[in-house]
NUTIDO-769549 format. One line per 3 residues: number of its first residue (from 1); their letters; for each residue z negated, x, y of C-alpha. Coordinates in steps of 0.1 Angstrom, whole numbers, plus 5000, padded with zeros to 4 digits. Layout:
<senus>
NUM) A) Z,X,Y; ...
</senus>
This chain:
<senus>
1) MTD) 2183,5424,4694; 2181,5444,4662; 2202,5438,4632
4) GQE) 2195,5444,4595; 2175,5433,4565; 2141,5430,4582
7) FDA) 2156,5408,4610; 2174,5387,4585; 2142,5383,4564
10) RVR) 2123,5371,4595; 2150,5346,4604; 2150,5333,4569
13) DFA) 2112,5330,4569; 2114,5312,4602; 2140,5287,4589
16) ERA) 2121,5281,4556; 2088,5274,4574; 2104,5251,4600
19) LAS) 2123,5231,4573; 2092,5229,4551; 2072,5213,4579
22) LTP) 2097,5185,4585; 2088,5150,4573; 2111,5138,4545
25) ERR) 2126,5113,4570; 2132,5139,4597; 2148,5163,4572
28) AEC) 2171,5136,4559; 2181,5129,4595; 2189,5165,4601
31) ELL) 2209,5168,4568; 2229,5137,4578; 2236,5152,4613
34) AQV) 2245,5185,4597; 2275,5168,4580; 2289,5164,4615
37) EPG) 2276,5197,4630; 2273,5220,4600; 2250,5249,4597
40) MRI) 2217,5261,4610; 2217,5283,4641; 2192,5301,4664
43) FPS) 2196,5298,4701; 2177,5311,4731; 2156,5283,4746
46) EQY) 2172,5270,4778; 2138,5265,4793; 2122,5298,4781
49) PEW) 2147,5326,4775; 2122,5347,4755; 2118,5319,4730
52) VEL) 2143,5311,4702; 2150,5276,4688; 2161,5269,4653
55) VYG) 2188,5241,4655; 2198,5222,4624; 2222,5194,4626
58) GVA) 2221,5196,4663; 2183,5191,4664; 2157,5217,4673
61) VGL) 2134,5220,4643; 2115,5253,4650; 2105,5277,4677
64) TTW) 2096,5314,4678; 2101,5344,4700; 2129,5370,4701
67) AYL) 2101,5396,4699; 2089,5382,4666; 2124,5382,4651
70) NDG) 2132,5417,4663; 2100,5435,4654; 2077,5412,4634
73) VAT) 2048,5415,4658; 2041,5392,4687; 2042,5354,4682
76) PPS) 2048,5342,4646; 2070,5311,4641; 2058,5276,4647
79) DGP) 2055,5254,4617; 2080,5228,4628; 2090,5214,4661
82) DGL) 2055,5206,4674; 2055,5237,4695; 2088,5229,4712
85) YCE) 2074,5209,4740; 2043,5231,4748; 2040,5250,4780
</senus>
């Protein structure tokens, strides 16, 4: 995994797009859960290790690939959690 400003910018873009795609009700739920489990984190998907899940308040709210976060090419982020359950 790379580190630096470009990586950080892609993670930020990924998080912003995922949060923007949430319904107001889902975002309120995540914000409430975030009071118990603070912060937003990215984790490798348990099912697909090449994929990354954005977790907010303990809830997966977005999906992208490590390749996208590392180099900006490959698969762009999903807009929200809809892609989480795709094969």
